[in-house]
C-alpha positions, 0 to 999 in steps of 0.5 A: 766434870759433875756427872756422878756416873763419870766420877764413880767410874773414875773413883773405882778406876783410880783405886783398882789401878793403884791397888794392882801395882802391889798384888801383881808383884806378890803373886809372881814373886811367890813362885820365884821365892818357892824356886829359891827355897827349893834350890836351897833345900836341894843343895843345902846352900844357905845362899839361896835361903838368904836370897829367898829371905830377902825377897820374902821381906819385899813380898811382905811390904807389897802384901801389906800395902796391897791389903790396905789398898784392896779392902776399900774396893770391896766397900765401893761395891756398896758405896758407889755401886749399890745398884750393881750389888743389889742386882748381882750380889748373890753371884759375885758375893760367892767368889769374893767371900771365898777369896777373903775366907779361904785364900786371903787367910791362907796366904796371910797366915803362912806369910807370917810363918814365912817371915818370922817362923824360919828358925822354929819351922826348919828348912822343910817346914819353911819351904812348906810355908813358902809353898802355901803362900804361893798357893794362897796368893794364886787361889786368891787371884783365881777367885778375883778373876772368876768374879771379873770373868763373870761380869765379862761373860755371865754364866750359871745364873737365872733372873728373878721376878724383880730382875735380880740375878741369882746364881744357878750353878756354882761350878758354872761360876768358878769354872767359867771358861772366860775365867780360866783363860783370863786367869792364865793370862793374868797370872803369867803377867804377874810372873813377868813382872816379878821376873823383871823386878828380880832381874832389875834389882840383881842388875842394880847390885851388879852395876853398883858392885854390891852383893854381887853373888846375890845379884848374879842369882837374881839376874839368872833366875829372873831371866830363866823364868822370864824368857819362858813367861814372856813367850807364854804370855804371847802364846798360848795365853794371850792368844787364847784370851784374844780369841775369847774376846773375838767369840763373845765380845766382837764389838770389843775386838773391833774397837781394840783394833779400830776396825770400823767396817766389817771385812774379810781378811782384816789386817792387824794394825801395828801403828795408827791413830783411830779417828772415831768421828771419821770412822777410820784409822790415820797413818796406819801400818798394818799386816794384811789379813793377819787379824783374821788369821790370828782370830779365826785361823784363816787369812780370809775370815770375816771380822765384824767391824763396829758398823755391825753393832748399834753405836749405843753398844760400842765401847765408851772410849775407843781411843783409850781401849785401842791405845791400852791394847796396843801398849800391852801388846807392844811392850809384851813383844819388847819383853820377849826380845829383852829376855831372849837376848838376856837368856842368850848372853847368859847361856854364852856366859857373857851376861854378867859382863855386859853392862848394856844388857844389865842397864837394860834389865835394870831400867826395864823395871817399871814397864811390866807394871805399865803393860799389866795396867794397860791389859786391865784397861783393855779388859775393863774399858772393852766391856763398856758400856756394860757392867755385866756384859749383856745384862746390866749397863754401867749407867744402871749400876751406880748408887743413885743417892751418892752425888758427884760431890760426895764421890769427888770428896772421897776420891780426893781423900783416897788420892791423898791417903794413897800418896802417903802410902806410896811414899811409905812403900818406896821408903820401906822397899828402898831401905830393904834394897839398900840393906840387901840380902844376907845382912841378918842371920837366922838360925834354923832348928837342928835335926834331932841329936844335932849340934845347935 
């Protein structure tokens, strides 16, 4: 594979996919840590503070590896995608700079206080540090999403005399309607990941007979928040994002569902294999009219097929897009079933005694990562062949002086470095899980006049 464009795309796909393993947990976990700290502050029970302390350490490990793997991506805009940066740097530079200067420093500063400042901050100060970490991580998520959303649905810009894209409306950029919908869908997906990870570790403790009070707390919180988050991910967040795609990227929608021919009352494909060469889907299991209903709220609404668009504007890899989308939706549906079943057993007081359900929760840990990755594949492959939808094709955005050999050299280097980082991450996270919560004592500052 000597085509430089292909290698550049593979390079960025590898680095961004690997990187997103880590921030999706930290963004979701930040919310759960604040909930634990809030319960601890209201009840005065140090059990919840110890639980929050444990997850703050897991957060810190994820945050560190996320930073190391995230910084090279921004450099790749200059090294691998110089033509894109030259054309659109005046727009995307706004949100990327704000993410680094405001939200990243906010999150990292208060994370230091969360991890190392508890005995000096006291209970309320430490709760505030946790809340600011949540605020920083979620603000960071929004600014990154706003950057990607502008590439999906460019707004608030003008074209300069030399073809450069200039920002004409800052608020148009940051309040892009695509960004709002994509942000809600993405951040809720991060919460789903955190809920499954917390419930999975809690189930592990219960099944192994270790740290059982904390195991019950982790499972209880993961399931209670998770049942809400998984339902919200389907509706309204997933539904809103899907309708946005249908409205502004109809060719993407057609490829996601392998709709090759424009038709009224378009079916929703549950299972099937797209055959792009023959313009059909093999062995389909469909729900008649459902795609029209979900997209346009009418059973008989017309859904444009790929035949309505020039083939040059079709997504580059229709099978990858189709399978990525269906993996995301299929796993999301399974998540709802798992969390509802677990919540029902929890309400009936039977969850902690149900080894089958605990095993299900424990073994579910990797699947939210797969679903989130499939979701991003859907978003980014679906935008192709455009780097900026309708403005700049992907083939025109690469660095013209960087050869395929140079890109391969750095890609192989990144793969080796990230393998070492992955092993280190697994070692550190595994060690924390083996130690478990409550293996250390942290003294808080007493109230004035109190006893130390």
